[in-house]
Chimera marker file (.cmm) of the C-alpha trace (Angstrom):
<marker_set name="trace">
<marker id="1" x="-7.809" y="15.111" z="7.553" r="1" g="1" b="0" radius="0.5"/>
<marker id="2" x="-4.982" y="15.417" z="10.086" r="1" g="1" b="0" radius="0.5"/>
<marker id="3" x="-1.683" y="17.016" z="9.150" r="1" g="1" b="0" radius="0.5"/>
<marker id="4" x="1.644" y="16.049" z="10.603" r="1" g="1" b="0" radius="0.5"/>
<marker id="5" x="4.023" y="19.019" z="10.780" r="1" g="1" b="0" radius="0.5"/>
<marker id="6" x="7.641" y="17.974" z="10.188" r="1" g="1" b="0" radius="0.5"/>
<marker id="7" x="9.736" y="20.847" z="8.811" r="1" g="1" b="0" radius="0.5"/>
<marker id="8" x="12.968" y="18.857" z="9.280" r="1" g="1" b="0" radius="0.5"/>
<marker id="9" x="11.785" y="16.556" z="6.461" r="1" g="1" b="0" radius="0.5"/>
<marker id="10" x="12.644" y="19.144" z="3.750" r="1" g="1" b="0" radius="0.5"/>
<marker id="11" x="16.298" y="19.266" z="4.820" r="1" g="1" b="0" radius="0.5"/>
<marker id="12" x="16.436" y="15.471" z="4.893" r="1" g="1" b="0" radius="0.5"/>
<marker id="13" x="14.960" y="15.131" z="1.383" r="1" g="1" b="0" radius="0.5"/>
<marker id="14" x="17.261" y="17.836" z="-0.027" r="1" g="1" b="0" radius="0.5"/>
<marker id="15" x="20.299" y="16.083" z="1.449" r="1" g="1" b="0" radius="0.5"/>
<marker id="16" x="19.948" y="13.325" z="-1.142" r="1" g="1" b="0" radius="0.5"/>
<marker id="17" x="20.703" y="15.767" z="-3.969" r="1" g="1" b="0" radius="0.5"/>
<marker id="18" x="24.175" y="16.427" z="-2.511" r="1" g="1" b="0" radius="0.5"/>
<marker id="19" x="26.932" y="14.030" z="-3.537" r="1" g="1" b="0" radius="0.5"/>
<marker id="20" x="29.406" y="12.928" z="-0.866" r="1" g="1" b="0" radius="0.5"/>
<marker id="21" x="33.005" y="14.108" z="-1.398" r="1" g="1" b="0" radius="0.5"/>
<marker id="22" x="34.305" y="10.536" z="-1.702" r="1" g="1" b="0" radius="0.5"/>
<marker id="23" x="31.894" y="8.023" z="-3.081" r="1" g="1" b="0" radius="0.5"/>
<marker id="24" x="32.543" y="4.310" z="-2.839" r="1" g="1" b="0" radius="0.5"/>
<marker id="25" x="30.572" y="1.699" z="-4.748" r="1" g="1" b="0" radius="0.5"/>
<marker id="26" x="30.698" y="-1.844" z="-3.385" r="1" g="1" b="0" radius="0.5"/>
<marker id="27" x="29.411" y="-3.113" z="-6.752" r="1" g="1" b="0" radius="0.5"/>
<marker id="28" x="32.341" y="-1.495" z="-8.606" r="1" g="1" b="0" radius="0.5"/>
<marker id="29" x="34.653" y="-2.911" z="-5.944" r="1" g="1" b="0" radius="0.5"/>
<marker id="30" x="33.253" y="-6.399" z="-6.654" r="1" g="1" b="0" radius="0.5"/>
<marker id="31" x="33.668" y="-5.877" z="-10.434" r="1" g="1" b="0" radius="0.5"/>
<marker id="32" x="37.292" y="-4.794" z="-10.126" r="1" g="1" b="0" radius="0.5"/>
<marker id="33" x="38.294" y="-7.404" z="-7.544" r="1" g="1" b="0" radius="0.5"/>
<marker id="34" x="40.117" y="-10.414" z="-8.904" r="1" g="1" b="0" radius="0.5"/>
<marker id="35" x="37.954" y="-13.534" z="-9.244" r="1" g="1" b="0" radius="0.5"/>
<marker id="36" x="39.988" y="-15.040" z="-6.385" r="1" g="1" b="0" radius="0.5"/>
<marker id="37" x="38.031" y="-12.603" z="-4.134" r="1" g="1" b="0" radius="0.5"/>
<marker id="38" x="34.607" y="-13.675" z="-5.428" r="1" g="1" b="0" radius="0.5"/>
<marker id="39" x="33.895" y="-15.843" z="-2.377" r="1" g="1" b="0" radius="0.5"/>
<marker id="40" x="34.412" y="-12.995" z="0.103" r="1" g="1" b="0" radius="0.5"/>
<marker id="41" x="32.455" y="-10.579" z="-2.129" r="1" g="1" b="0" radius="0.5"/>
<marker id="42" x="29.636" y="-13.144" z="-2.597" r="1" g="1" b="0" radius="0.5"/>
<marker id="43" x="30.003" y="-13.023" z="-6.394" r="1" g="1" b="0" radius="0.5"/>
<marker id="44" x="28.585" y="-16.265" z="-7.771" r="1" g="1" b="0" radius="0.5"/>
<marker id="45" x="28.930" y="-15.787" z="-11.550" r="1" g="1" b="0" radius="0.5"/>
<marker id="46" x="30.682" y="-13.475" z="-14.035" r="1" g="1" b="0" radius="0.5"/>
<marker id="47" x="30.149" y="-12.814" z="-17.731" r="1" g="1" b="0" radius="0.5"/>
<marker id="48" x="31.749" y="-10.359" z="-20.134" r="1" g="1" b="0" radius="0.5"/>
<marker id="49" x="29.413" y="-7.451" z="-19.308" r="1" g="1" b="0" radius="0.5"/>
<marker id="50" x="27.880" y="-8.266" z="-15.919" r="1" g="1" b="0" radius="0.5"/>
<marker id="51" x="28.058" y="-10.409" z="-12.809" r="1" g="1" b="0" radius="0.5"/>
<marker id="52" x="25.788" y="-12.032" z="-10.225" r="1" g="1" b="0" radius="0.5"/>
<marker id="53" x="26.214" y="-11.253" z="-6.539" r="1" g="1" b="0" radius="0.5"/>
<marker id="54" x="24.352" y="-12.390" z="-3.439" r="1" g="1" b="0" radius="0.5"/>
<marker id="55" x="22.448" y="-9.666" z="-1.603" r="1" g="1" b="0" radius="0.5"/>
<marker id="56" x="24.089" y="-9.229" z="1.830" r="1" g="1" b="0" radius="0.5"/>
<marker id="57" x="20.719" y="-8.149" z="3.235" r="1" g="1" b="0" radius="0.5"/>
<marker id="58" x="18.416" y="-10.681" z="1.574" r="1" g="1" b="0" radius="0.5"/>
<marker id="59" x="14.651" y="-10.785" z="1.754" r="1" g="1" b="0" radius="0.5"/>
<marker id="60" x="14.836" y="-14.549" z="1.234" r="1" g="1" b="0" radius="0.5"/>
<marker id="61" x="17.509" y="-17.210" z="0.880" r="1" g="1" b="0" radius="0.5"/>
<marker id="62" x="18.962" y="-17.049" z="-2.623" r="1" g="1" b="0" radius="0.5"/>
<marker id="63" x="18.312" y="-13.303" z="-3.146" r="1" g="1" b="0" radius="0.5"/>
<marker id="64" x="20.565" y="-12.435" z="-6.116" r="1" g="1" b="0" radius="0.5"/>
<marker id="65" x="21.456" y="-9.232" z="-7.920" r="1" g="1" b="0" radius="0.5"/>
<marker id="66" x="22.526" y="-9.088" z="-11.573" r="1" g="1" b="0" radius="0.5"/>
<marker id="67" x="24.852" y="-6.115" z="-12.022" r="1" g="1" b="0" radius="0.5"/>
<marker id="68" x="26.456" y="-4.505" z="-15.084" r="1" g="1" b="0" radius="0.5"/>
<marker id="69" x="30.245" y="-4.237" z="-14.956" r="1" g="1" b="0" radius="0.5"/>
<marker id="70" x="29.991" y="-0.537" z="-15.825" r="1" g="1" b="0" radius="0.5"/>
<marker id="71" x="29.049" y="2.069" z="-13.225" r="1" g="1" b="0" radius="0.5"/>
<marker id="72" x="25.787" y="3.394" z="-14.663" r="1" g="1" b="0" radius="0.5"/>
<marker id="73" x="22.786" y="4.629" z="-12.726" r="1" g="1" b="0" radius="0.5"/>
<marker id="74" x="20.653" y="5.749" z="-15.680" r="1" g="1" b="0" radius="0.5"/>
<marker id="75" x="18.644" y="2.921" z="-17.218" r="1" g="1" b="0" radius="0.5"/>
<marker id="76" x="18.006" y="5.052" z="-20.320" r="1" g="1" b="0" radius="0.5"/>
<marker id="77" x="21.711" y="5.285" z="-21.133" r="1" g="1" b="0" radius="0.5"/>
<marker id="78" x="22.674" y="1.692" z="-20.313" r="1" g="1" b="0" radius="0.5"/>
<marker id="79" x="24.237" y="0.289" z="-23.508" r="1" g="1" b="0" radius="0.5"/>
<marker id="80" x="21.898" y="-2.125" z="-25.307" r="1" g="1" b="0" radius="0.5"/>
<marker id="81" x="24.432" y="-4.966" z="-25.336" r="1" g="1" b="0" radius="0.5"/>
<marker id="82" x="24.833" y="-4.681" z="-21.554" r="1" g="1" b="0" radius="0.5"/>
<marker id="83" x="21.057" y="-4.603" z="-20.973" r="1" g="1" b="0" radius="0.5"/>
<marker id="84" x="20.604" y="-7.650" z="-23.217" r="1" g="1" b="0" radius="0.5"/>
<marker id="85" x="23.314" y="-9.588" z="-21.404" r="1" g="1" b="0" radius="0.5"/>
<marker id="86" x="21.781" y="-8.686" z="-18.052" r="1" g="1" b="0" radius="0.5"/>
<marker id="87" x="18.487" y="-10.250" z="-19.139" r="1" g="1" b="0" radius="0.5"/>
<marker id="88" x="20.285" y="-13.374" z="-20.378" r="1" g="1" b="0" radius="0.5"/>
<marker id="89" x="22.063" y="-13.619" z="-17.018" r="1" g="1" b="0" radius="0.5"/>
<marker id="90" x="18.734" y="-13.081" z="-15.220" r="1" g="1" b="0" radius="0.5"/>
<marker id="91" x="17.402" y="-16.135" z="-17.091" r="1" g="1" b="0" radius="0.5"/>
<marker id="92" x="20.502" y="-18.122" z="-16.149" r="1" g="1" b="0" radius="0.5"/>
<marker id="93" x="20.100" y="-16.993" z="-12.525" r="1" g="1" b="0" radius="0.5"/>
<marker id="94" x="16.451" y="-18.068" z="-12.603" r="1" g="1" b="0" radius="0.5"/>
<marker id="95" x="17.567" y="-21.491" z="-13.813" r="1" g="1" b="0" radius="0.5"/>
<marker id="96" x="20.261" y="-21.746" z="-11.107" r="1" g="1" b="0" radius="0.5"/>
<marker id="97" x="17.886" y="-20.744" z="-8.302" r="1" g="1" b="0" radius="0.5"/>
<marker id="98" x="15.202" y="-23.102" z="-9.597" r="1" g="1" b="0" radius="0.5"/>
<marker id="99" x="17.653" y="-25.992" z="-9.674" r="1" g="1" b="0" radius="0.5"/>
<marker id="100" x="19.017" y="-25.248" z="-6.219" r="1" g="1" b="0" radius="0.5"/>
<marker id="101" x="15.937" y="-24.123" z="-4.274" r="1" g="1" b="0" radius="0.5"/>
<marker id="102" x="12.847" y="-25.328" z="-6.200" r="1" g="1" b="0" radius="0.5"/>
<marker id="103" x="10.896" y="-22.160" z="-5.305" r="1" g="1" b="0" radius="0.5"/>
<marker id="104" x="7.182" y="-21.734" z="-6.006" r="1" g="1" b="0" radius="0.5"/>
<marker id="105" x="7.761" y="-18.369" z="-7.702" r="1" g="1" b="0" radius="0.5"/>
<marker id="106" x="10.054" y="-15.359" z="-8.045" r="1" g="1" b="0" radius="0.5"/>
<marker id="107" x="10.127" y="-11.606" z="-7.580" r="1" g="1" b="0" radius="0.5"/>
<marker id="108" x="12.302" y="-9.801" z="-10.084" r="1" g="1" b="0" radius="0.5"/>
<marker id="109" x="12.916" y="-6.140" z="-10.693" r="1" g="1" b="0" radius="0.5"/>
<marker id="110" x="15.004" y="-3.022" z="-10.265" r="1" g="1" b="0" radius="0.5"/>
<marker id="111" x="14.686" y="0.074" z="-8.103" r="1" g="1" b="0" radius="0.5"/>
<marker id="112" x="15.597" y="3.019" z="-10.329" r="1" g="1" b="0" radius="0.5"/>
<marker id="113" x="16.565" y="6.025" z="-8.210" r="1" g="1" b="0" radius="0.5"/>
<marker id="114" x="16.772" y="6.551" z="-4.461" r="1" g="1" b="0" radius="0.5"/>
<marker id="115" x="13.113" y="7.586" z="-4.207" r="1" g="1" b="0" radius="0.5"/>
<marker id="116" x="12.185" y="4.207" z="-5.764" r="1" g="1" b="0" radius="0.5"/>
<marker id="117" x="14.136" y="2.368" z="-3.081" r="1" g="1" b="0" radius="0.5"/>
<marker id="118" x="17.530" y="1.978" z="-4.724" r="1" g="1" b="0" radius="0.5"/>
<marker id="119" x="20.176" y="1.490" z="-2.063" r="1" g="1" b="0" radius="0.5"/>
<marker id="120" x="22.865" y="2.109" z="-4.697" r="1" g="1" b="0" radius="0.5"/>
<marker id="121" x="21.152" y="4.505" z="-7.122" r="1" g="1" b="0" radius="0.5"/>
<marker id="122" x="24.283" y="5.210" z="-9.185" r="1" g="1" b="0" radius="0.5"/>
<marker id="123" x="24.927" y="1.574" z="-10.147" r="1" g="1" b="0" radius="0.5"/>
<marker id="124" x="21.994" y="-0.223" z="-11.733" r="1" g="1" b="0" radius="0.5"/>
<marker id="125" x="21.249" y="-3.752" z="-10.639" r="1" g="1" b="0" radius="0.5"/>
<marker id="126" x="18.346" y="-6.164" z="-10.939" r="1" g="1" b="0" radius="0.5"/>
<marker id="127" x="17.030" y="-8.307" z="-8.103" r="1" g="1" b="0" radius="0.5"/>
<marker id="128" x="15.876" y="-11.910" z="-8.377" r="1" g="1" b="0" radius="0.5"/>
<marker id="129" x="14.276" y="-13.436" z="-5.275" r="1" g="1" b="0" radius="0.5"/>
<marker id="130" x="12.990" y="-16.960" z="-4.950" r="1" g="1" b="0" radius="0.5"/>
<marker id="131" x="9.615" y="-17.160" z="-3.182" r="1" g="1" b="0" radius="0.5"/>
<marker id="132" x="7.713" y="-19.991" z="-1.526" r="1" g="1" b="0" radius="0.5"/>
<marker id="133" x="4.116" y="-20.389" z="-0.450" r="1" g="1" b="0" radius="0.5"/>
<marker id="134" x="3.988" y="-19.281" z="3.168" r="1" g="1" b="0" radius="0.5"/>
<marker id="135" x="7.416" y="-17.582" z="3.197" r="1" g="1" b="0" radius="0.5"/>
<marker id="136" x="5.896" y="-14.541" z="4.885" r="1" g="1" b="0" radius="0.5"/>
<marker id="137" x="5.021" y="-15.244" z="8.496" r="1" g="1" b="0" radius="0.5"/>
<marker id="138" x="4.463" y="-13.357" z="11.720" r="1" g="1" b="0" radius="0.5"/>
<marker id="139" x="8.129" y="-12.327" z="12.142" r="1" g="1" b="0" radius="0.5"/>
<marker id="140" x="8.225" y="-9.616" z="9.434" r="1" g="1" b="0" radius="0.5"/>
<marker id="141" x="4.597" y="-8.659" z="10.013" r="1" g="1" b="0" radius="0.5"/>
<marker id="142" x="4.686" y="-8.231" z="13.777" r="1" g="1" b="0" radius="0.5"/>
<marker id="143" x="8.322" y="-7.799" z="14.777" r="1" g="1" b="0" radius="0.5"/>
<marker id="144" x="9.692" y="-6.301" z="11.534" r="1" g="1" b="0" radius="0.5"/>
<marker id="145" x="12.304" y="-9.073" z="11.493" r="1" g="1" b="0" radius="0.5"/>
<marker id="146" x="13.059" y="-11.339" z="8.538" r="1" g="1" b="0" radius="0.5"/>
<marker id="147" x="14.537" y="-14.765" z="9.234" r="1" g="1" b="0" radius="0.5"/>
<marker id="148" x="16.837" y="-16.132" z="6.520" r="1" g="1" b="0" radius="0.5"/>
<marker id="149" x="17.707" y="-19.685" z="7.441" r="1" g="1" b="0" radius="0.5"/>
<marker id="150" x="20.759" y="-20.198" z="5.228" r="1" g="1" b="0" radius="0.5"/>
<marker id="151" x="24.312" y="-18.912" z="5.480" r="1" g="1" b="0" radius="0.5"/>
<marker id="152" x="25.176" y="-16.488" z="2.656" r="1" g="1" b="0" radius="0.5"/>
<marker id="153" x="28.646" y="-18.019" z="2.346" r="1" g="1" b="0" radius="0.5"/>
<marker id="154" x="27.266" y="-21.570" z="2.045" r="1" g="1" b="0" radius="0.5"/>
<marker id="155" x="24.560" y="-20.494" z="-0.406" r="1" g="1" b="0" radius="0.5"/>
<marker id="156" x="27.102" y="-18.571" z="-2.522" r="1" g="1" b="0" radius="0.5"/>
<marker id="157" x="29.468" y="-21.568" z="-2.612" r="1" g="1" b="0" radius="0.5"/>
<marker id="158" x="26.699" y="-23.878" z="-3.781" r="1" g="1" b="0" radius="0.5"/>
<marker id="159" x="25.375" y="-21.349" z="-6.303" r="1" g="1" b="0" radius="0.5"/>
<marker id="160" x="28.860" y="-20.921" z="-7.833" r="1" g="1" b="0" radius="0.5"/>
<marker id="161" x="28.882" y="-24.676" z="-8.416" r="1" g="1" b="0" radius="0.5"/>
<marker id="162" x="25.379" y="-24.626" z="-9.943" r="1" g="1" b="0" radius="0.5"/>
<marker id="163" x="26.254" y="-21.678" z="-12.230" r="1" g="1" b="0" radius="0.5"/>
<marker id="164" x="29.429" y="-23.464" z="-13.320" r="1" g="1" b="0" radius="0.5"/>
<marker id="165" x="27.471" y="-26.588" z="-14.184" r="1" g="1" b="0" radius="0.5"/>
<marker id="166" x="24.607" y="-24.933" z="-16.082" r="1" g="1" b="0" radius="0.5"/>
<marker id="167" x="26.668" y="-22.323" z="-17.930" r="1" g="1" b="0" radius="0.5"/>
<marker id="168" x="29.203" y="-24.813" z="-19.261" r="1" g="1" b="0" radius="0.5"/>
<link id1="1" id2="2" r="1" g="1" b="0" radius="0.2"/>
<link id1="2" id2="3" r="1" g="1" b="0" radius="0.2"/>
<link id1="3" id2="4" r="1" g="1" b="0" radius="0.2"/>
<link id1="4" id2="5" r="1" g="1" b="0" radius="0.2"/>
<link id1="5" id2="6" r="1" g="1" b="0" radius="0.2"/>
<link id1="6" id2="7" r="1" g="1" b="0" radius="0.2"/>
<link id1="7" id2="8" r="1" g="1" b="0" radius="0.2"/>
<link id1="8" id2="9" r="1" g="1" b="0" radius="0.2"/>
<link id1="9" id2="10" r="1" g="1" b="0" radius="0.2"/>
<link id1="10" id2="11" r="1" g="1" b="0" radius="0.2"/>
<link id1="11" id2="12" r="1" g="1" b="0" radius="0.2"/>
<link id1="12" id2="13" r="1" g="1" b="0" radius="0.2"/>
<link id1="13" id2="14" r="1" g="1" b="0" radius="0.2"/>
<link id1="14" id2="15" r="1" g="1" b="0" radius="0.2"/>
<link id1="15" id2="16" r="1" g="1" b="0" radius="0.2"/>
<link id1="16" id2="17" r="1" g="1" b="0" radius="0.2"/>
<link id1="17" id2="18" r="1" g="1" b="0" radius="0.2"/>
<link id1="18" id2="19" r="1" g="1" b="0" radius="0.2"/>
<link id1="19" id2="20" r="1" g="1" b="0" radius="0.2"/>
<link id1="20" id2="21" r="1" g="1" b="0" radius="0.2"/>
<link id1="21" id2="22" r="1" g="1" b="0" radius="0.2"/>
<link id1="22" id2="23" r="1" g="1" b="0" radius="0.2"/>
<link id1="23" id2="24" r="1" g="1" b="0" radius="0.2"/>
<link id1="24" id2="25" r="1" g="1" b="0" radius="0.2"/>
<link id1="25" id2="26" r="1" g="1" b="0" radius="0.2"/>
<link id1="26" id2="27" r="1" g="1" b="0" radius="0.2"/>
<link id1="27" id2="28" r="1" g="1" b="0" radius="0.2"/>
<link id1="28" id2="29" r="1" g="1" b="0" radius="0.2"/>
<link id1="29" id2="30" r="1" g="1" b="0" radius="0.2"/>
<link id1="30" id2="31" r="1" g="1" b="0" radius="0.2"/>
<link id1="31" id2="32" r="1" g="1" b="0" radius="0.2"/>
<link id1="32" id2="33" r="1" g="1" b="0" radius="0.2"/>
<link id1="33" id2="34" r="1" g="1" b="0" radius="0.2"/>
<link id1="34" id2="35" r="1" g="1" b="0" radius="0.2"/>
<link id1="35" id2="36" r="1" g="1" b="0" radius="0.2"/>
<link id1="36" id2="37" r="1" g="1" b="0" radius="0.2"/>
<link id1="37" id2="38" r="1" g="1" b="0" radius="0.2"/>
<link id1="38" id2="39" r="1" g="1" b="0" radius="0.2"/>
<link id1="39" id2="40" r="1" g="1" b="0" radius="0.2"/>
<link id1="40" id2="41" r="1" g="1" b="0" radius="0.2"/>
<link id1="41" id2="42" r="1" g="1" b="0" radius="0.2"/>
<link id1="42" id2="43" r="1" g="1" b="0" radius="0.2"/>
<link id1="43" id2="44" r="1" g="1" b="0" radius="0.2"/>
<link id1="44" id2="45" r="1" g="1" b="0" radius="0.2"/>
<link id1="45" id2="46" r="1" g="1" b="0" radius="0.2"/>
<link id1="46" id2="47" r="1" g="1" b="0" radius="0.2"/>
<link id1="47" id2="48" r="1" g="1" b="0" radius="0.2"/>
<link id1="48" id2="49" r="1" g="1" b="0" radius="0.2"/>
<link id1="49" id2="50" r="1" g="1" b="0" radius="0.2"/>
<link id1="50" id2="51" r="1" g="1" b="0" radius="0.2"/>
<link id1="51" id2="52" r="1" g="1" b="0" radius="0.2"/>
<link id1="52" id2="53" r="1" g="1" b="0" radius="0.2"/>
<link id1="53" id2="54" r="1" g="1" b="0" radius="0.2"/>
<link id1="54" id2="55" r="1" g="1" b="0" radius="0.2"/>
<link id1="55" id2="56" r="1" g="1" b="0" radius="0.2"/>
<link id1="56" id2="57" r="1" g="1" b="0" radius="0.2"/>
<link id1="57" id2="58" r="1" g="1" b="0" radius="0.2"/>
<link id1="58" id2="59" r="1" g="1" b="0" radius="0.2"/>
<link id1="59" id2="60" r="1" g="1" b="0" radius="0.2"/>
<link id1="60" id2="61" r="1" g="1" b="0" radius="0.2"/>
<link id1="61" id2="62" r="1" g="1" b="0" radius="0.2"/>
<link id1="62" id2="63" r="1" g="1" b="0" radius="0.2"/>
<link id1="63" id2="64" r="1" g="1" b="0" radius="0.2"/>
<link id1="64" id2="65" r="1" g="1" b="0" radius="0.2"/>
<link id1="65" id2="66" r="1" g="1" b="0" radius="0.2"/>
<link id1="66" id2="67" r="1" g="1" b="0" radius="0.2"/>
<link id1="67" id2="68" r="1" g="1" b="0" radius="0.2"/>
<link id1="68" id2="69" r="1" g="1" b="0" radius="0.2"/>
<link id1="69" id2="70" r="1" g="1" b="0" radius="0.2"/>
<link id1="70" id2="71" r="1" g="1" b="0" radius="0.2"/>
<link id1="71" id2="72" r="1" g="1" b="0" radius="0.2"/>
<link id1="72" id2="73" r="1" g="1" b="0" radius="0.2"/>
<link id1="73" id2="74" r="1" g="1" b="0" radius="0.2"/>
<link id1="74" id2="75" r="1" g="1" b="0" radius="0.2"/>
<link id1="75" id2="76" r="1" g="1" b="0" radius="0.2"/>
<link id1="76" id2="77" r="1" g="1" b="0" radius="0.2"/>
<link id1="77" id2="78" r="1" g="1" b="0" radius="0.2"/>
<link id1="78" id2="79" r="1" g="1" b="0" radius="0.2"/>
<link id1="79" id2="80" r="1" g="1" b="0" radius="0.2"/>
<link id1="80" id2="81" r="1" g="1" b="0" radius="0.2"/>
<link id1="81" id2="82" r="1" g="1" b="0" radius="0.2"/>
<link id1="82" id2="83" r="1" g="1" b="0" radius="0.2"/>
<link id1="83" id2="84" r="1" g="1" b="0" radius="0.2"/>
<link id1="84" id2="85" r="1" g="1" b="0" radius="0.2"/>
<link id1="85" id2="86" r="1" g="1" b="0" radius="0.2"/>
<link id1="86" id2="87" r="1" g="1" b="0" radius="0.2"/>
<link id1="87" id2="88" r="1" g="1" b="0" radius="0.2"/>
<link id1="88" id2="89" r="1" g="1" b="0" radius="0.2"/>
<link id1="89" id2="90" r="1" g="1" b="0" radius="0.2"/>
<link id1="90" id2="91" r="1" g="1" b="0" radius="0.2"/>
<link id1="91" id2="92" r="1" g="1" b="0" radius="0.2"/>
<link id1="92" id2="93" r="1" g="1" b="0" radius="0.2"/>
<link id1="93" id2="94" r="1" g="1" b="0" radius="0.2"/>
<link id1="94" id2="95" r="1" g="1" b="0" radius="0.2"/>
<link id1="95" id2="96" r="1" g="1" b="0" radius="0.2"/>
<link id1="96" id2="97" r="1" g="1" b="0" radius="0.2"/>
<link id1="97" id2="98" r="1" g="1" b="0" radius="0.2"/>
<link id1="98" id2="99" r="1" g="1" b="0" radius="0.2"/>
<link id1="99" id2="100" r="1" g="1" b="0" radius="0.2"/>
<link id1="100" id2="101" r="1" g="1" b="0" radius="0.2"/>
<link id1="101" id2="102" r="1" g="1" b="0" radius="0.2"/>
<link id1="102" id2="103" r="1" g="1" b="0" radius="0.2"/>
<link id1="103" id2="104" r="1" g="1" b="0" radius="0.2"/>
<link id1="104" id2="105" r="1" g="1" b="0" radius="0.2"/>
<link id1="105" id2="106" r="1" g="1" b="0" radius="0.2"/>
<link id1="106" id2="107" r="1" g="1" b="0" radius="0.2"/>
<link id1="107" id2="108" r="1" g="1" b="0" radius="0.2"/>
<link id1="108" id2="109" r="1" g="1" b="0" radius="0.2"/>
<link id1="109" id2="110" r="1" g="1" b="0" radius="0.2"/>
<link id1="110" id2="111" r="1" g="1" b="0" radius="0.2"/>
<link id1="111" id2="112" r="1" g="1" b="0" radius="0.2"/>
<link id1="112" id2="113" r="1" g="1" b="0" radius="0.2"/>
<link id1="113" id2="114" r="1" g="1" b="0" radius="0.2"/>
<link id1="114" id2="115" r="1" g="1" b="0" radius="0.2"/>
<link id1="115" id2="116" r="1" g="1" b="0" radius="0.2"/>
<link id1="116" id2="117" r="1" g="1" b="0" radius="0.2"/>
<link id1="117" id2="118" r="1" g="1" b="0" radius="0.2"/>
<link id1="118" id2="119" r="1" g="1" b="0" radius="0.2"/>
<link id1="119" id2="120" r="1" g="1" b="0" radius="0.2"/>
<link id1="120" id2="121" r="1" g="1" b="0" radius="0.2"/>
<link id1="121" id2="122" r="1" g="1" b="0" radius="0.2"/>
<link id1="122" id2="123" r="1" g="1" b="0" radius="0.2"/>
<link id1="123" id2="124" r="1" g="1" b="0" radius="0.2"/>
<link id1="124" id2="125" r="1" g="1" b="0" radius="0.2"/>
<link id1="125" id2="126" r="1" g="1" b="0" radius="0.2"/>
<link id1="126" id2="127" r="1" g="1" b="0" radius="0.2"/>
<link id1="127" id2="128" r="1" g="1" b="0" radius="0.2"/>
<link id1="128" id2="129" r="1" g="1" b="0" radius="0.2"/>
<link id1="129" id2="130" r="1" g="1" b="0" radius="0.2"/>
<link id1="130" id2="131" r="1" g="1" b="0" radius="0.2"/>
<link id1="131" id2="132" r="1" g="1" b="0" radius="0.2"/>
<link id1="132" id2="133" r="1" g="1" b="0" radius="0.2"/>
<link id1="133" id2="134" r="1" g="1" b="0" radius="0.2"/>
<link id1="134" id2="135" r="1" g="1" b="0" radius="0.2"/>
<link id1="135" id2="136" r="1" g="1" b="0" radius="0.2"/>
<link id1="136" id2="137" r="1" g="1" b="0" radius="0.2"/>
<link id1="137" id2="138" r="1" g="1" b="0" radius="0.2"/>
<link id1="138" id2="139" r="1" g="1" b="0" radius="0.2"/>
<link id1="139" id2="140" r="1" g="1" b="0" radius="0.2"/>
<link id1="140" id2="141" r="1" g="1" b="0" radius="0.2"/>
<link id1="141" id2="142" r="1" g="1" b="0" radius="0.2"/>
<link id1="142" id2="143" r="1" g="1" b="0" radius="0.2"/>
<link id1="143" id2="144" r="1" g="1" b="0" radius="0.2"/>
<link id1="144" id2="145" r="1" g="1" b="0" radius="0.2"/>
<link id1="145" id2="146" r="1" g="1" b="0" radius="0.2"/>
<link id1="146" id2="147" r="1" g="1" b="0" radius="0.2"/>
<link id1="147" id2="148" r="1" g="1" b="0" radius="0.2"/>
<link id1="148" id2="149" r="1" g="1" b="0" radius="0.2"/>
<link id1="149" id2="150" r="1" g="1" b="0" radius="0.2"/>
<link id1="150" id2="151" r="1" g="1" b="0" radius="0.2"/>
<link id1="151" id2="152" r="1" g="1" b="0" radius="0.2"/>
<link id1="152" id2="153" r="1" g="1" b="0" radius="0.2"/>
<link id1="153" id2="154" r="1" g="1" b="0" radius="0.2"/>
<link id1="154" id2="155" r="1" g="1" b="0" radius="0.2"/>
<link id1="155" id2="156" r="1" g="1" b="0" radius="0.2"/>
<link id1="156" id2="157" r="1" g="1" b="0" radius="0.2"/>
<link id1="157" id2="158" r="1" g="1" b="0" radius="0.2"/>
<link id1="158" id2="159" r="1" g="1" b="0" radius="0.2"/>
<link id1="159" id2="160" r="1" g="1" b="0" radius="0.2"/>
<link id1="160" id2="161" r="1" g="1" b="0" radius="0.2"/>
<link id1="161" id2="162" r="1" g="1" b="0" radius="0.2"/>
<link id1="162" id2="163" r="1" g="1" b="0" radius="0.2"/>
<link id1="163" id2="164" r="1" g="1" b="0" radius="0.2"/>
<link id1="164" id2="165" r="1" g="1" b="0" radius="0.2"/>
<link id1="165" id2="166" r="1" g="1" b="0" radius="0.2"/>
<link id1="166" id2="167" r="1" g="1" b="0" radius="0.2"/>
<link id1="167" id2="168" r="1" g="1" b="0" radius="0.2"/>
</marker_set>
């Protein structure tokens, strides 16, 4: 077995345990923004306890995140009523994406903690990604580039309309 010596790695890993002096959360910013700013924030639906926002760095067209209105990074302490509403909104999001995109399947889940891949570990959110047969091609495999063929602004506008229709 070969060993790769990288002593700098310890400092890098330990840096994640230090909190920055001023911490900004774009999800909290989207929660607190007036609904008139939903288009620029890519928010496509709001409920009493959570909201749905487009992922600005999507894996596929239609990549949504369902986010609680409260800033909470610990799944174990998320209030039960908020968790329940998030699942209801995930189902509604599934319905909206199915109606709009007719995907062959979905990926859904959450990354809990930075080590698990959470880009915003202090504000829980769940991902819902539509998938199609053949949606992985040579671009991400060879060039590490993902092509998303739809404008986020156009997709968000259409999704807001779909959510409005299906949620009454």
